[in-house]
C-alpha positions in Angstrom: 11.0 -36.8 59.9 7.9 -38.3 58.2 8.1 -42.0 57.6 8.0 -43.2 54.0 6.4 -46.5 53.4 6.7 -47.0 49.6 7.8 -45.4 46.4 4.2 -44.4 45.8 4.3 -42.5 49.1 7.4 -40.7 47.9 5.6 -39.4 44.9 2.4 -38.7 46.8 4.3 -36.6 49.3 6.6 -34.8 46.8 3.9 -32.4 45.6 1.3 -30.1 47.0 -1.6 -28.0 46.0 -2.8 -24.8 47.6 -6.2 -23.3 47.1 -6.6 -19.6 46.0 -6.0 -18.4 49.5 -2.9 -20.7 49.9 -4.3 -22.2 53.0 -5.3 -25.7 52.2 -2.7 -28.4 51.7 -3.0 -31.5 49.7 -0.6 -34.2 48.8 -1.7 -34.7 45.3 0.5 -33.8 42.3 4.1 -33.8 41.6 5.9 -30.4 41.7 7.9 -29.7 38.5 10.5 -27.0 38.4 12.0 -25.0 35.6 15.0 -22.8 34.9 15.3 -19.2 33.6 18.0 -18.5 31.0 18.5 -15.1 29.4 19.5 -17.1 26.2 17.8 -20.3 25.4 20.1 -23.4 25.5 21.1 -24.9 22.1 20.6 -28.7 22.1 21.9 -31.4 19.8 20.6 -35.0 19.3 19.9 -36.8 22.6 20.7 -33.7 24.7 18.2 -32.8 27.5 17.5 -29.7 29.6 15.1 -28.4 32.2 11.8 -26.7 31.4 12.6 -23.1 30.3 11.0 -20.2 32.1 10.8 -16.5 31.4 12.0 -13.9 33.9 8.6 -14.0 35.6 8.6 -17.7 36.1 6.2 -18.5 33.3 6.8 -21.5 31.1 8.0 -20.7 27.6 6.0 -22.3 24.8 7.0 -21.8 21.1 4.8 -23.3 18.3 6.8 -23.9 15.2 4.6 -25.0 12.2 2.2 -26.7 14.6 -1.6 -27.1 14.3 -3.7 -26.7 17.4 -7.1 -28.3 17.9 -9.1 -26.7 20.6 -12.2 -28.1 22.3 -13.3 -24.7 23.4 -12.4 -21.0 23.1 -8.9 -19.7 22.9 -8.5 -16.3 24.7 -5.5 -14.2 23.6 -4.3 -11.0 25.3 -3.8 -9.0 22.2 -2.2 -6.1 24.1 1.0 -8.0 24.8 2.6 -9.8 21.9 6.2 -10.1 23.2 9.4 -11.8 22.1 11.6 -13.8 24.5 13.3 -10.6 25.8 9.9 -9.2 26.9 9.9 -6.5 24.1 6.7 -5.6 22.4 6.4 -7.7 19.2 3.9 -7.1 16.4 2.5 -10.0 14.5 3.5 -9.7 10.8 2.0 -11.3 7.8 4.2 -11.7 4.7 3.2 -12.2 1.1 2.0 -15.8 0.6 0.9 -16.2 4.2 -2.7 -16.7 5.2 -4.1 -14.7 8.1 -7.3 -15.8 9.7 -8.5 -13.9 12.8 -11.8 -14.3 14.5 -12.7 -12.0 17.3 -15.7 -11.7 19.5 -16.6 -8.3 21.1 -15.2 -6.0 23.7 -12.0 -4.1 24.1 -9.7 -7.0 23.2 -11.6 -7.5 19.9 -11.3 -3.8 19.2 -7.6 -3.8 20.0 -7.1 -6.7 17.5 -9.1 -4.9 14.8 -7.1 -1.7 15.3 -3.8 -3.5 15.0 -4.9 -5.1 11.7 -6.3 -1.9 10.4 -3.1 0.1 11.0 -0.7 -2.7 9.9 1.4 -1.6 6.8 3.4 -4.7 6.2 0.7 -7.2 5.0 2.5 -7.9 1.7 0.1 -9.0 -1.0 -3.0 -9.2 1.3 -5.5 -6.6 0.2 -8.1 -5.2 2.6 -11.2 -3.1 2.3 -11.8 -3.8 -1.4 -14.6 -1.6 -2.5 -17.4 -3.0 -4.8 -17.2 -1.5 -8.3 -19.9 1.2 -8.9 -19.4 2.3 -12.5 -19.4 0.3 -15.8 -18.0 1.8 -19.0 -18.0 0.1 -22.4 -16.0 0.5 -25.5 -14.5 -1.2 -28.6 -11.0 -1.7 -29.9 -9.8 -2.8 -33.3 -6.2 -3.7 -34.2 -5.1 -1.8 -37.3 -2.3 -4.1 -38.3 -2.3 -7.8 -37.4 0.8 -8.6 -35.3 1.1 -5.1 -33.8 -0.6 -5.0 -30.4 -2.6 -2.0 -29.2 -3.8 -0.9 -25.8 -7.5 -1.2 -25.1 -7.7 2.5 -24.1 -6.1 5.4 -22.4 -4.8 5.3 -18.9 -7.8 4.8 -16.7 -7.9 3.5 -13.1 -10.1 0.4 -13.0 -10.8 -2.7 -10.9 -11.3 -5.2 -13.8 -12.2 -5.4 -17.5 -14.4 -7.8 -19.4 -13.3 -8.4 -23.0 -15.3 -10.1 -25.7 -14.1 -10.8 -29.3 -16.2 -9.2 -31.9 -18.8 -11.6 -33.3 -17.8 -10.9 -37.0 -14.1 -11.7 -36.4 -12.7 -14.3 -38.8 -9.5 -14.9 -36.9 -8.5 -14.9 -33.2 -7.6 -11.9 -31.1 -5.0 -12.2 -28.3 -5.2 -10.5 -24.9 -2.2 -9.7 -22.8 0.4 -7.1 -21.9 2.2 -4.7 -24.2 4.2 -7.5 -25.8 1.2 -9.7 -26.5 1.1 -11.8 -29.7 -0.4 -15.0 -31.1 2.5 -16.8 -29.3 1.8 -15.7 -25.8 -1.7 -14.1 -25.5 -5.0 -15.4 -24.3 -6.6 -16.5 -27.6 -10.3 -15.5 -28.2 -12.3 -16.7 -31.2 -15.4 -14.7 -32.2 -17.7 -14.2 -29.2 -15.2 -15.7 -26.8 -14.6 -13.6 -23.7 -12.3 -13.2 -20.7 -12.3 -11.0 -17.5 -9.1 -9.6 -16.1 -8.6 -8.0 -12.6 -6.2 -5.2 -13.2 -5.6 -1.6 -12.0 -5.2 0.3 -15.3 -7.0 -0.1 -18.6 -3.9 1.1 -20.6 -1.9 -2.0 -19.4 -4.2 -4.4 -21.3 -3.3 -5.0 -25.0 -4.9 -7.0 -27.8 -3.4 -8.3 -31.0 -5.2 -10.0 -33.9 -4.8 -12.5 -36.8 -6.6 -10.2 -39.2 -6.2 -6.5 -39.9 -9.1 -4.4 -38.5 -10.5 -7.1 -36.2 -10.9 -6.6 -32.5 -13.1 -6.8 -29.4 -15.6 -5.0 -27.3 -14.9 -4.4 -23.6 -16.5 -3.2 -20.4 -14.4 -2.0 -17.5 -15.5 -1.7 -13.8 -14.5 1.3 -11.7 
């Protein structure tokens, strides 16, 4: 039996390090073990447990609302997002979440890009938004003040720019089908507003004075 001279010697001799070939032995380091549990233990205040391992002996690490600061690159194997049971697990982004992914080049970057391109559960995140290529203008007057009218017929658009007519003596009001002076965006003569919306027919205007209105340009 090896003689132990001090508590430092106990620690010094309690761990070992092999090189890649597992041939060289060193006394430095303290061996730390862990335990595999098919179901993670549930702890309460002041409980303790061993380090948790997966079925392959790898240390389990779960980041819950944490922020990580890295001094270098972070390499991620995008081919194997898995849950604790080892089942393939896709990364999902829900409405209101922010997804920021930066990839380099090569097959891993391609795999990540393909995963994002084919994902269908991104909530409110919109991708591949095309630049508008067509501008179309028009005018709209409100026949009877207090009775809102649509800017135009059903037309697929990306946005619309609305400007109150320069000769208006009262305000016009921009909004949905129920727009009025009580809830619309008020525009005095020459005032303007731009709205990102998918269909021209969903934009309505109302006015303070019969026969007054606005000019508009929509982007397709």
